[in-house]
C-alpha positions in Angstrom: 3.1 120.5 303.1 2.7 122.3 299.8 0.3 121.1 297.1 3.1 120.1 294.7 4.7 117.9 297.3 1.3 116.4 298.2 0.5 115.7 294.5 4.0 114.1 293.9 3.6 112.0 297.0 0.2 110.8 295.7 1.8 110.0 292.3 4.4 107.8 294.1 1.7 106.1 296.1 -0.3 105.4 293.0 2.5 103.9 291.0 3.5 101.7 293.9 0.0 100.5 294.5 -0.8 99.5 290.9 0.6 99.8 287.4 0.0 103.1 285.7 0.7 103.0 282.0 -0.1 106.5 280.7 -0.1 110.1 281.7 -3.8 110.2 281.0 -4.3 107.3 283.4 -2.2 109.1 286.0 -4.3 112.3 285.6 -7.5 110.4 286.0 -6.3 108.6 289.2 -5.1 111.9 290.6 -8.4 113.5 289.9 -10.1 110.8 291.8 -7.9 111.8 294.8 -8.9 115.4 294.4 -6.0 116.8 292.4 -6.9 118.8 289.3 -3.9 118.6 287.0 -2.9 119.3 283.4 -0.8 117.1 281.2 2.0 119.7 281.4 2.0 119.5 285.2 2.1 115.7 285.1 5.1 115.9 282.7 6.9 118.2 285.1 6.1 115.9 288.0 7.4 112.8 286.1 10.6 114.7 285.3 11.1 116.0 288.9 10.4 112.6 290.4 12.7 110.9 287.9 10.0 108.3 287.0 10.9 105.7 284.5 8.9 103.2 282.5 9.6 99.6 283.3 8.2 96.4 281.8 5.6 94.9 284.2 4.3 91.4 284.7 1.9 91.7 281.7 4.7 92.9 279.3 3.4 96.5 279.3 5.5 99.5 280.3 4.3 101.2 283.6 5.7 104.1 285.5 8.1 103.3 288.3 10.4 105.3 290.6 13.9 105.1 289.4 16.6 103.9 291.8 19.2 106.6 291.8 22.6 106.3 293.4 21.4 108.7 296.2 18.5 106.4 296.9 20.9 103.5 297.3 22.9 105.5 299.7 19.8 106.6 301.6 19.6 103.4 303.6 23.4 103.7 304.5 22.9 107.3 305.6 19.9 106.2 307.7 22.1 103.5 309.4 24.9 106.0 310.0 22.5 108.5 311.4 20.7 106.1 313.7 24.0 104.8 315.1 25.5 108.2 315.7 22.6 110.0 317.2 21.9 109.8 321.0 19.1 112.4 321.4 17.3 115.3 319.7 15.3 118.3 321.0 14.0 121.5 319.6 13.4 125.1 320.6 11.3 127.2 318.3 12.6 126.4 314.8 15.9 125.0 315.8 16.5 121.3 316.3 19.6 120.3 318.4 20.9 116.8 317.8 23.4 115.2 320.2 25.7 112.5 318.8 28.4 110.2 320.1 31.7 112.1 320.3 33.2 112.6 316.8 30.1 111.5 315.0 28.3 114.8 314.4 29.9 115.5 311.0 28.9 112.0 309.6 25.4 112.3 311.0 25.0 115.8 309.7 26.2 114.7 306.2 23.6 111.9 306.4 20.9 114.4 307.4 21.9 116.8 304.6 21.7 114.0 302.0 18.0 113.6 302.8 17.4 117.0 301.2 14.3 117.7 303.3 12.4 120.8 302.3 11.7 121.8 305.9 15.5 122.1 306.7 17.0 125.4 305.9 20.6 124.5 306.9 22.8 122.5 309.3 25.9 123.1 311.4 27.9 120.2 312.9 30.5 120.3 315.7 32.1 117.3 317.4 29.1 115.9 319.1 26.3 118.4 318.3 24.3 119.3 315.2 22.2 122.5 314.9 19.4 122.2 312.4 17.6 125.4 311.3 14.1 124.5 310.2 11.5 126.6 308.4 9.2 126.8 311.4 8.6 125.3 314.8 6.3 122.6 313.5 9.0 121.4 311.1 11.5 121.3 314.0 9.1 119.3 316.2 8.3 116.9 313.3 12.1 116.4 312.6 12.7 115.6 316.3 9.8 113.2 316.4 11.1 111.3 313.3 14.6 111.3 314.8 13.3 109.8 318.1 11.5 107.0 316.1 14.7 106.4 314.1 16.9 106.0 317.2 14.2 104.0 319.1 13.4 106.6 321.7 
């Protein structure tokens, strides 16, 4: 995982755990977690993460993750994916996902909507999806998360 992704994940963890009111406060909390950042970096992260300020319990504005239409669809995509997929396995950097007949395109669309960095591309047939991952570790990780999702 690259440092930007780790830092942005830390930001999301921080704002979920407790109210963060200012960029300076966010910089300070990140430094306590080992991230040396500038105000410009924090501004870019806030923009990329699409953070918004919402009025909290104490009447002060705090950073929060915005709920985009794609996030609302995310749970629907997960449900479609979990129902369609029967199994997953990998060889080197390719993950092969088997679905119920006729469900590969829907499951593939759901997977594509997740916009995972470790996925280079996907191809769907009638009941099979090929997922090209960046490396073998990414393919293994994807298969592991698919097995958890489908209850394997």
